[in-house]
Every structure is written in structure tokens, then in C-alpha cells.
NUTORLUM-406593 format. One record per atom (N, C-alpha, C, O): residue number from 1; residue in three letters; x negated, y, z. Coordinates in steps of 0.02 Angstrom, whole numbers, plus 32768, in hexadecimal, padded with zeros to 4 digits. Each point is the difference from the previous one (the first is absolute). Layout:
<zavexs>
nr/rest/east/north/up
NUM/ALA/X/Y/Z
...
</zavexs>
This chain:
<zavexs>
nr/rest/east/north/up
1/MET/0152/A4C7/A916
1/MET/802B/7FF0/7FB7
1/MET/8044/8021/8019
1/MET/8029/7FF8/7FD2
2/GLN/7FEF/8025/805B
2/GLN/803E/8017/7FF6
2/GLN/800D/8036/7FF6
2/GLN/8037/8017/7FF1
3/LEU/7F95/8006/8015
3/LEU/7FE8/806C/7FE5
3/LEU/801F/7FDE/7FA6
3/LEU/802C/8018/7FDC
4/ARG/7F9D/7F98/8016
4/ARG/7FFC/800B/7F9F
4/ARG/8058/8007/7FEC
4/ARG/8023/802B/7FE6
5/ALA/7FE8/7F7E/803F
5/ALA/804C/801D/7FFB
5/ALA/802C/802B/7FE1
5/ALA/8017/8003/7FC7
6/LEU/7FF4/802F/8087
6/LEU/803B/8037/8006
6/LEU/7FD6/802B/7FD7
6/LEU/801F/8032/7FEF
7/ALA/7F98/7FCB/7FF8
7/ALA/7FF8/8039/7FE9
7/ALA/8018/7FFC/7F9E
7/ALA/800E/802A/7FD4
8/PHE/7FEA/7F85/8031
8/PHE/8037/7FDA/7FAE
8/PHE/8026/801A/8012
8/PHE/7FFE/8039/7FEA
9/ALA/802F/7FBD/8038
9/ALA/804C/800D/7FFB
9/ALA/7FED/803F/7FFF
9/ALA/7FF5/8010/7FC6
10/LEU/8002/801C/8060
10/LEU/800A/8049/7FD5
10/LEU/7FFB/8014/7FC8
10/LEU/8031/8010/7FDF
11/LEU/7F90/7FF2/800B
11/LEU/7FDF/8003/7FAC
11/LEU/8052/7FDD/7FC0
11/LEU/8015/8015/7FCA
12/ALA/7FFB/7FBE/8058
12/ALA/8022/7FAB/7FF1
12/ALA/8072/8046/7FEB
12/ALA/8026/8006/7FD0
13/ILE/7FD9/8014/8074
13/ILE/802E/8019/8000
13/ILE/7FF6/805B/7FE7
13/ILE/802C/8027/8013
14/THR/7FA3/7FEF/7FC9
14/THR/7FFC/8030/8017
14/THR/800F/802F/7FB9
14/THR/7FF9/803D/8005
15/PRO/801B/7FA6/7FB9
15/PRO/8020/7FFA/7FC7
15/PRO/8045/8028/7FF5
15/PRO/8015/802D/7FDD
16/PHE/8007/7F98/8067
16/PHE/8051/8003/7FF8
16/PHE/8008/8039/8030
16/PHE/8036/801E/7FFF
17/ALA/7F91/7FF9/8035
17/ALA/800C/8032/8031
17/ALA/800A/804A/7FE4
17/ALA/8021/802E/8017
18/GLN/7FA4/7FCC/7F93
18/GLN/7FF3/8056/7FEB
18/GLN/801E/800A/7FC9
18/GLN/8008/7FD5/7FD5
19/ALA/800B/8063/8029
19/ALA/804A/8021/7FCF
19/ALA/7FCB/7FFC/7FC1
19/ALA/7FC4/800D/7FFA
20/ASP/8074/7FD9/7FD6
20/ASP/7FE5/7FF6/7FC7
20/ASP/8021/8025/7FD2
20/ASP/7FFB/7FF2/7FC4
21/VAL/8033/804D/805A
21/VAL/801C/8023/7FDE
21/VAL/7FC9/803F/7FCB
21/VAL/7FE2/8031/8018
22/GLN/801E/7FB8/7F9B
22/GLN/7FF5/803B/7FE7
22/GLN/801D/802D/7FC6
22/GLN/8034/7FEE/7FE4
23/LEU/7FA6/8051/8008
23/LEU/8029/8032/7FD0
23/LEU/800F/7FBD/7FB8
23/LEU/7FE0/7FD0/7FEB
24/GLN/8042/8040/800C
24/GLN/8028/7FDC/7FB8
24/GLN/8008/802F/7FC9
24/GLN/8021/8034/7FFE
25/GLY/7FA8/7FA2/7FC4
25/GLY/800B/805F/7FC4
25/GLY/7FFC/8023/8024
25/GLY/7FFC/7FFA/803D
26/GLN/8003/804D/7F8D
26/GLN/7FEF/8042/8029
26/GLN/8014/8012/8011
26/GLN/8036/7FE3/7FFD
27/PRO/7FD1/8061/8032
27/PRO/8024/8046/8019
27/PRO/800D/8027/7FB9
27/PRO/7FDB/801B/7FD7
28/GLU/806E/7FDB/802E
28/GLU/801F/8046/7FF5
28/GLU/7FF7/8060/8019
28/GLU/802F/8026/800F
29/ALA/7F91/7FE8/7FF0
29/ALA/7FFE/803E/8002
29/ALA/801C/804C/7FF5
29/ALA/8007/8001/7FC3
30/GLY/800B/803B/8053
30/GLY/801C/8019/7FE3
30/GLY/802C/8045/803B
30/GLY/7FEE/800C/803A
31/LEU/803D/800E/7FAA
31/LEU/8033/802A/8001
31/LEU/8043/7FD6/8002
31/LEU/7FFD/7FCB/7FE1
32/PHE/802D/803F/8036
32/PHE/804D/7FEE/8003
32/PHE/801A/800E/7FEA
32/PHE/7FD5/802C/7FFC
33/VAL/806E/7FEF/7FD3
33/VAL/8020/800F/7FC1
33/VAL/8030/8017/8028
33/VAL/8029/8012/7FD6
34/THR/7FE1/7FF4/8041
34/THR/8033/8041/802B
34/THR/8036/8042/7FCA
34/THR/7FEA/801F/7FD0
35/GLN/803F/7FE3/8040
35/GLN/802E/8025/7FEB
35/GLN/7FEC/804B/7FF1
35/GLN/8006/8016/8039
36/GLU/7FE5/8022/7FA0
36/GLU/7FDE/803E/8016
36/GLU/8021/802B/8027
36/GLU/803B/8003/7FF0
37/ARG/7FB8/801B/803A
37/ARG/8014/801B/8042
37/ARG/7FCC/802A/8019
37/ARG/7FC2/7FFE/7FFC
38/ASP/8079/803B/802B
38/ASP/7FC8/802E/802B
38/ASP/8012/7FF8/8043
38/ASP/8035/8005/801E
39/ALA/7F89/7FEA/7FF6
39/ALA/8002/7FDD/8037
39/ALA/7FE4/8036/8027
39/ALA/7FD3/8027/7FF1
40/LYS/8062/7FD2/8061
40/LYS/7FF8/801F/801F
40/LYS/7FD5/7FCD/8057
40/LYS/800D/7FC6/8011
41/PRO/7FC4/806A/8010
41/PRO/7FE0/7FF7/802D
41/PRO/8018/7FC7/803B
41/PRO/8011/801A/8035
42/GLY/7FF2/7F97/7FC7
42/GLY/8031/7FE8/8023
42/GLY/8001/7FC6/7FF4
42/GLY/7FDA/7FD7/801B
43/GLU/805F/8016/7FAD
43/GLU/802B/801B/7FBC
43/GLU/7FCE/7F8D/7FEB
43/GLU/7FCE/7FEE/7FE2
44/ARG/8061/7FF0/803D
44/ARG/7FEE/7FCC/7FE4
44/ARG/803B/7FD1/7FB6
44/ARG/803D/7FFB/7FFA
45/VAL/7F85/7FEA/7FD8
45/VAL/801C/7FDE/7FD4
45/VAL/8009/7FB3/8015
45/VAL/7FD7/7FDA/801A
46/LEU/807E/8017/7FCD
46/LEU/8003/7FCD/7FFC
46/LEU/7FDD/7FC0/7FDF
46/LEU/802D/7FF0/7FDA
47/THR/7FBA/7FF9/8021
47/THR/7FE6/7FDA/7FCF
47/THR/8007/7FA4/8022
47/THR/8010/7FE5/8035
48/ARG/7FD8/8004/7F80
48/ARG/801A/7FB3/7FF3
48/ARG/7FB8/7FDC/7FFE
48/ARG/7FC8/8016/7FF4
49/ALA/804D/7FB5/8018
49/ALA/7F9F/7FD9/7FFB
49/ALA/7FE1/7FF8/7FD5
49/ALA/7FC4/7FF4/7FFA
50/THR/8086/8014/7FC4
50/THR/7FFD/7FE4/7FB3
50/THR/7FF2/8037/7FFA
50/THR/7FCA/8005/801D
51/ASP/8048/803D/7FC9
51/ASP/7FF7/802F/7FFE
51/ASP/7FB5/800A/7FCF
51/ASP/7FC9/7FEF/8014
52/GLU/8045/802E/7FAB
52/GLU/7FC2/8015/7FDD
52/GLU/7FC2/8022/8018
52/GLU/7FF8/8036/801C
53/ILE/7FE0/7F9E/7FD1
53/ILE/7FB4/8006/8001
53/ILE/7FDD/8026/7FD8
53/ILE/7FD8/7FDB/7FE3
54/ARG/801C/808E/7FFA
54/ARG/7FD1/8017/7FE1
54/ARG/7FBE/7FF0/8012
54/ARG/7FE7/8020/802E
55/PRO/7FED/7FA2/7FAA
55/PRO/7FB0/7FED/8003
55/PRO/7FED/8050/7FED
55/PRO/800C/8022/7FCE
56/THR/7FD5/7FEB/806C
56/THR/7FD1/8032/7FF9
56/THR/7FC6/8001/803A
56/THR/800D/7FDF/8033
57/THR/7FDC/802E/7FCC
57/THR/7FC2/8015/8047
57/THR/7FFE/8043/8013
57/THR/7FE6/800B/8037
58/VAL/802C/8021/7FAC
58/VAL/8005/8042/8002
58/VAL/805D/801F/8037
58/VAL/802E/7FF6/7FD8
59/ILE/7FE5/801D/8055
59/ILE/801C/8013/8023
59/ILE/8012/8059/7FED
59/ILE/7FCD/8021/800D
60/PRO/8051/7FF7/7FE4
60/PRO/8000/804B/802C
60/PRO/802F/8009/802C
60/PRO/8035/7FE6/8011
61/ALA/7FA7/8047/7FFE
61/ALA/7FFF/801E/8050
61/ALA/8043/801B/8010
61/ALA/8004/803A/7FEC
62/ARG/801C/7FB9/8025
62/ARG/804D/8039/8001
62/ARG/802A/7FD3/802A
62/ARG/7FF3/7FC5/800A
63/LEU/804C/8065/8014
63/LEU/8023/7FE6/803F
63/LEU/802E/7FB6/7FC5
63/LEU/7FFE/8000/7FC2
64/GLY/801E/7FD8/805F
64/GLY/801A/7FD8/7FCB
64/GLY/7FFD/7FBF/7FE1
64/GLY/802C/7FD6/7FF6
65/THR/7F76/802C/7FF9
65/THR/7FF8/7FD6/7FC0
65/THR/7FFF/7FBA/8043
65/THR/7FF9/7FFF/803D
66/ARG/800F/7FDB/7F9C
66/ARG/7FFD/7FB6/8018
66/ARG/7FC6/7FD4/7FF7
66/ARG/800F/7FDD/7FD0
67/PHE/7FB4/8013/8047
67/PHE/7FD3/7FC9/7FDA
67/PHE/7FDE/7FDB/8038
67/PHE/7FFA/8004/803D
68/GLY/7FE8/7FC2/7F73
68/GLY/8009/7FC2/8046
68/GLY/7FDF/7FC6/7FCA
68/GLY/7FE3/8007/7FCB
69/LEU/8033/7FB0/8065
69/LEU/7FF4/7FBF/7FE2
69/LEU/8023/7FDD/7FEE
69/LEU/7FF6/8022/7FCE
70/ARG/8034/7FB3/8022
70/ARG/8024/7FB9/7FFB
70/ARG/7FCE/7FC0/7FEC
70/ARG/7FE3/7FF0/7FCD
71/PHE/8022/7FF9/8067
71/PHE/7FED/7FB2/7FE5
71/PHE/800E/7FC3/8021
71/PHE/8019/7FF8/8038
72/SER/7FCE/7FD3/7F94
72/SER/8022/7FB6/802F
72/SER/7FAD/7FD5/801E
72/SER/7FC4/8004/7FF0
73/LEU/8068/7FD2/8046
73/LEU/7FC4/7FF9/8027
73/LEU/800D/7FAD/7FFF
73/LEU/8033/7FEF/801E
74/SER/7FA2/7FD6/7FC3
74/SER/802B/7FCA/7FF9
74/SER/7FDF/7FE3/805A
74/SER/7FD9/801C/8026
75/GLY/8049/7FAA/7FDE
75/GLY/7FF9/7FDF/804E
75/GLY/801A/800F/8036
75/GLY/7FEC/7FEA/8036
76/LYS/8050/8046/7FC1
76/LYS/801A/8019/803C
76/LYS/802D/7FAE/801E
76/LYS/801F/7FD0/7FE9
77/SER/7FC3/8059/8070
77/SER/803C/7FEC/8023
77/SER/8017/802A/8040
77/SER/7FDD/802C/801A
78/ALA/8049/7FC8/7FF3
78/ALA/800E/8023/803F
78/ALA/7FE5/7FFA/8040
78/ALA/8007/8027/802F
79/SER/7FE0/7FB0/7FCE
79/SER/7FC2/7FD0/8032
79/SER/7FBC/8033/7FF7
79/SER/7FD6/8015/8027
80/GLU/8034/7FF3/7F9B
80/GLU/7FAB/801A/7FF5
80/GLU/7FF3/806E/802F
80/GLU/8023/8032/800A
81/ALA/7F9B/7FB9/8000
81/ALA/7FF6/802C/8023
81/ALA/801C/8054/7FC9
81/ALA/7FF2/8001/7FC4
82/PRO/8030/8034/805A
82/PRO/8012/803A/7FCC
82/PRO/7FDF/802B/7FF1
82/PRO/7FE3/801C/802F
83/ILE/8013/7FFF/7F8C
83/ILE/7FDA/802E/7FDB
83/ILE/7FFA/8033/8026
83/ILE/802D/8008/8029
84/SER/7FB0/8016/7FD7
84/SER/7FDF/8055/800F
84/SER/8004/8030/7FAB
84/SER/7FF8/7FF4/7FC4
85/MET/8019/8040/8063
85/MET/8007/8022/7FBE
85/MET/7FE9/803F/8005
85/MET/8032/8020/8011
86/LEU/7FA0/8006/7FEB
86/LEU/7FC5/8020/7FFF
86/LEU/8004/803F/7FD0
86/LEU/8003/7FFC/7FC3
87/TYR/7FFE/8033/805C
87/TYR/7FFC/8038/7FCD
87/TYR/7FD4/802F/801F
87/TYR/8003/8004/803D
88/PHE/7FCC/802A/7F9C
88/PHE/7FBA/8003/800B
88/PHE/8030/8044/7FE1
88/PHE/8028/7FF7/7FD2
89/THR/7FCD/8057/8054
89/THR/8012/8031/7FD2
89/THR/7FCB/802D/8005
89/THR/7FD8/7FEE/802B
90/PRO/8009/8071/7FA4
90/PRO/7FD2/7FFE/8011
90/PRO/8001/804C/8037
90/PRO/7FEE/803A/7FF6
91/GLY/8038/7F99/8055
91/GLY/8031/801E/8032
91/GLY/8027/8033/8002
91/GLY/7FF9/803D/7FF5
92/VAL/8044/7F94/8021
92/VAL/802B/8040/8002
92/VAL/8016/8003/804F
92/VAL/7FEA/7FDE/802E
93/VAL/8044/8052/7FD4
93/VAL/7FF6/8035/8034
93/VAL/803B/8006/8011
93/VAL/8032/8018/7FE6
94/THR/7FBF/7FCC/804E
94/THR/8051/800B/801C
94/THR/8039/8038/8023
94/THR/8022/7FDB/8024
95/PRO/7FEE/804E/7FE1
95/PRO/8030/8039/8020
95/PRO/7FEC/7FFA/8053
95/PRO/801F/8026/8026
96/ASP/7FBA/7FB6/7FF0
96/ASP/7FDE/7FFF/8040
96/ASP/7FC4/8004/7FFD
96/ASP/7FE0/7FF7/8035
97/GLY/8006/8012/7FA0
97/GLY/7FB3/8013/7FEC
97/GLY/7FDC/7FB3/7FF0
97/GLY/7FCC/8001/7FDE
98/GLN/8050/7FBA/803B
98/GLN/7FD6/7FC7/800B
98/GLN/7FEC/8002/7F8C
98/GLN/8023/800D/7FD0
99/ARG/7FA7/7FE3/8036
99/ARG/7FD8/7FE3/7FBE
99/ARG/8017/7FB3/7FED
99/ARG/7FE8/7FD6/8027
100/HIS/802F/801B/7FBB
100/HIS/800E/7FB4/7FE5
100/HIS/7FDD/7FE8/7FBC
100/HIS/8016/800B/7FC7
101/ASP/7FA7/7FCE/804D
101/ASP/7FD1/8000/7FB5
101/ASP/802B/7F9D/7FEC
101/ASP/7FE4/7FE1/7FD2
102/LYS/805D/7FF6/8056
102/LYS/8013/7FD9/7FEF
102/LYS/8033/7FEB/802C
102/LYS/7FF8/800F/803B
103/PHE/803D/7FD1/7FB5
103/PHE/803F/8006/8010
103/PHE/7FFE/7F9D/7FE1
103/PHE/7FE1/7FE5/7FD2
104/GLU/8054/7FFD/8067
104/GLU/7FD9/7FAE/7FF3
104/GLU/8053/7FF2/800E
104/GLU/8024/802D/8015
105/VAL/7FEF/7F9F/7FDF
105/VAL/804C/7FE6/7FFE
105/VAL/7FD2/7FAE/7FF7
105/VAL/7FD1/7FEC/7FDD
106/HIS/8067/7FEF/8067
106/HIS/801D/7FC1/7FF2
106/HIS/8039/7FDA/7FDE
106/HIS/8039/8014/800C
107/GLN/7FBF/7FB6/7FC7
107/GLN/801F/7FE0/7FF4
107/GLN/8023/7FAD/7FFB
107/GLN/7FEF/7FD7/7FD6
108/LYS/8032/8022/804D
108/LYS/8012/7FAB/7FFB
108/LYS/8004/7FEF/7FB9
108/LYS/801C/8018/7FD0
109/LEU/7FB5/7FA9/803C
109/LEU/8022/7FED/7FAE
109/LEU/8030/7FE5/7FF1
109/LEU/8020/7FED/8031
110/ASP/8007/7FFD/7F79
110/ASP/8046/7FEE/8005
110/ASP/8007/7FE3/7FCE
110/ASP/8014/801E/7FCE
111/ALA/7FD5/7F71/8033
111/ALA/7FFE/7FEC/7FBC
111/ALA/8035/8013/7FCD
111/ALA/7FF9/7FF9/7FC4
112/ALA/8042/8023/805D
112/ALA/8034/8015/7FC3
112/ALA/7FFE/803F/7FD5
112/ALA/8024/7FFE/7FCF
113/THR/7FBC/8038/803A
113/THR/7FF8/802A/7FEF
113/THR/7FC7/8005/7FC6
113/THR/7FCE/8014/801E
114/PRO/8029/7FE8/7FBF
114/PRO/7FE1/7FF9/7FB7
114/PRO/7FCD/801C/7FFB
114/PRO/7FC9/7FE8/7FF3
115/ASN/804D/8076/801E
115/ASN/7FC0/8031/800D
115/ASN/7FE8/8024/8034
115/ASN/801B/7FEF/8035
116/GLU/7FC4/8034/7FCF
116/GLU/7FF5/801C/8052
116/GLU/8000/805B/7FDE
116/GLU/7FDD/7FFE/7FCD
117/VAL/8030/8028/8038
117/VAL/7FF1/8065/7FFF
117/VAL/7FD9/8038/804E
117/VAL/7FFB/800D/803C
118/MET/7FF1/7FFF/7F76
118/MET/7FBB/8002/8057
118/MET/8008/8055/7FE9
118/MET/7FD4/800B/7FD6
119/ALA/804C/8026/8035
119/ALA/8015/8050/7FEC
119/ALA/7FF8/802F/801C
119/ALA/801B/7FFA/8037
120/PHE/7FC6/8044/7FC4
120/PHE/8009/802E/8031
120/PHE/8029/803E/7FD6
120/PHE/7FEC/800E/7FC7
121/GLU/804F/8018/8055
121/GLU/8018/8018/7FD5
121/GLU/7FF9/806E/802B
121/GLU/8010/8009/803B
122/PHE/7FDD/8024/7FA4
122/PHE/7FE6/803B/802C
122/PHE/8041/802E/7FFE
122/PHE/801E/8024/7FD9
123/THR/7FE6/7FC3/806D
123/THR/804A/8029/801A
123/THR/7FFD/804C/8024
123/THR/8027/802F/8004
124/ASP/7FAC/7FC6/800C
124/ASP/7FF3/8048/8039
124/ASP/7FB4/8022/7FB9
124/ASP/7FD6/7FE5/7FDD
125/GLU/8046/806D/8033
125/GLU/7FAF/800D/7FD5
125/GLU/7FB8/7FE7/8032
125/GLU/7FCA/8001/7FE3
126/TRP/8038/7FEE/8059
126/TRP/7FC0/7FFB/801D
126/TRP/7FF5/7FCA/7FCE
126/TRP/7FC8/7FFD/7FE7
127/GLU/805E/7FDE/800A
127/GLU/7FE1/7FB3/7FF8
127/GLU/7FDE/8008/7FAB
127/GLU/7FDA/7FD5/7FE9
128/VAL/8032/804C/8001
128/VAL/7FEA/8009/7FD3
128/VAL/7FB8/801F/7FFA
128/VAL/8002/803E/7FFE
129/VAL/7FB1/7FA1/7FFF
129/VAL/7FD6/800A/7FF9
129/VAL/7FE1/7FE2/7FB4
129/VAL/8005/7FC6/7FEC
130/PRO/7FDE/806D/7FF4
130/PRO/7FDF/7FE0/7FD1
130/PRO/7FA3/7FDC/8009
130/PRO/7FCC/8019/8017
131/GLY/8042/7FA6/7FCB
131/GLY/7FC0/7FEA/8009
131/GLY/8002/7FAE/7FF1
131/GLY/802E/7FE9/7FDF
132/GLU/7F9F/7FED/803A
132/GLU/7FFD/7FC1/7FE5
132/GLU/803D/7FE1/8040
132/GLU/7FF7/800E/803B
133/TRP/803D/7FCD/7FB0
133/TRP/8022/7FD7/8031
133/TRP/7FF2/7FB9/7FF7
133/TRP/7FEE/7FF9/7FC6
134/ARG/8014/7FC7/805F
134/ARG/7FE4/7FCF/800D
134/ARG/8032/7FD8/8011
134/ARG/8011/8003/803B
135/PHE/801A/7FC6/7F8D
135/PHE/8014/7FE9/800A
135/PHE/7FDB/7FBE/8025
135/PHE/7FC6/8013/8005
136/GLU/803D/7FB8/8012
136/GLU/7FED/7FD4/8015
136/GLU/802D/7FC1/8037
136/GLU/800D/8012/8039
137/VAL/8008/7FA4/7FB1
137/VAL/8028/7FFA/801D
137/VAL/7FC7/7FA8/8034
137/VAL/7FDF/7FE2/7FD6
138/TYR/801B/8009/805A
138/TYR/7FEA/7FC7/802C
138/TYR/8024/7FD9/8015
138/TYR/803C/800D/8003
139/GLN/7FA6/7FB2/8014
139/GLN/801E/7FC4/8019
139/GLN/7FCA/800C/8046
139/GLN/7FC4/800A/7FFD
140/GLY/8061/7FF1/803C
140/GLY/7FB4/7FE9/803D
140/GLY/7FE1/8040/7FE2
140/GLY/8022/8033/8003
141/ASP/7F8F/7FD2/7FD7
141/ASP/7FAC/7FF9/7FEB
141/ASP/8014/7FEF/7FC3
141/ASP/8013/7FC6/8009
142/ARG/7FF6/8046/7FBB
142/ARG/7FE6/7FD4/7FD9
142/ARG/8048/8030/7FD3
142/ARG/803D/7FFA/8005
143/ARG/7F9B/8033/7FD3
143/ARG/801B/8026/7FE2
143/ARG/8039/7FEE/7F9A
143/ARG/7FF0/7FFD/7FC4
144/LEU/803A/7FFF/8057
144/LEU/8022/7FF0/7FB6
144/LEU/7FF4/8021/7FD9
144/LEU/7FF1/7FDB/7FD1
145/LEU/800B/8065/801B
145/LEU/8022/8032/7FCC
145/LEU/7FF9/8040/8010
145/LEU/802C/8019/8023
146/SER/7F83/8021/7FBD
146/SER/7FF5/8047/8008
146/SER/8019/801D/7FC6
146/SER/7FEA/7FF3/7FC8
147/GLN/8048/8037/8045
147/GLN/8001/803E/7FB3
147/GLN/7FF0/8046/800A
147/GLN/8015/8014/8036
148/ARG/7FD2/800F/7FAE
148/ARG/7FF5/803A/8005
148/ARG/8028/8043/7FD1
148/ARG/800C/8011/7FC6
149/LEU/7FFF/8004/8084
149/LEU/8039/8044/7FA9
149/LEU/7FF4/8049/801B
149/LEU/7FF3/8010/803A
150/LEU/8013/8015/7F96
150/LEU/7FE4/8049/7FFF
150/LEU/8037/8021/8009
150/LEU/802C/7FF4/7FD7
151/VAL/7FE1/8036/8057
151/VAL/8029/802C/7FE2
151/VAL/7FDE/8059/800E
151/VAL/7FD9/8017/8029
152/GLU/8043/7FFF/7FAC
152/GLU/7FF7/804D/7FEC
152/GLU/802A/801A/7FE1
152/GLU/7FFA/803B/7FF0
</zavexs>
């Protein structure tokens, strides 16, 4: 009987313990609009989360290109599990010879932040790899979104 009571108690509090974070609306995907410039290796562009995104799924393979997603999540609170942003690449090879098919970033949730940004910028020649790039966002093992972008 005590085991049943414990199981019932665990089931009763489970909805409160699980994350209720969900994607709200459609994510914006494409190129972050920046002032046209001749980018040099290692140079980064300072941008804001509110910068315009030119909608596209085809990304130019050139130095200085910044691309990705802006999306909104509902049900956020600082006590929730962080989100994991996974950047699946066609195989970025770093100068030390290591191949990276995935980069991963973990980000705490902030209820006061209206939008999340997931972006990648080609700042070095070795990062510019043509092919399919896939951006995915998870909370724990729950996928919140997935977006494919073609770099050519």
C-alpha cells in the first residue's frame, strides 16, 4: 500500500517537475543582415539579437557570413533545464586536424528574454564548409526545433 501511495505521489508531482518549454510560433531562419564588408580571417562582426534576418535556407559559403535562427520559447523560467543548441556540420576540420561534425552550446533560460538566437559566423577560412548544416535545439532529450540550411 505504501508503494502505491509513493507511486501516486510521484505521478501527481511529475507534471510540475517536467519542463513545459515549447517553441512559440515559427523560427526566423536565414542570413543576419550586416553591413557589406571585406571580411578578414579571425574578424568577428558585432551584432545584436534584434538584427534583421533575411529569410533563406541557402547560405553563401564566404568569410563573414553570419547565419542561423531566431526563435521564441514559451514557458521559460530560470529554474528550468538549460537548452542545448546543436550545430550539425558537413565536417569542419580545425587547424589541428580535428574533424567536427557537431558543435554544442548550452544556454540557461531567462524568462525576461523574448527571443533566443542560434547563429554561426564564418570567421576563418577553415569554417567555410559547403553542404548541409542542421541547427537543432533541445531541452534535455526533447527536441524543440530543427532547421536545415544549405551552404554553397
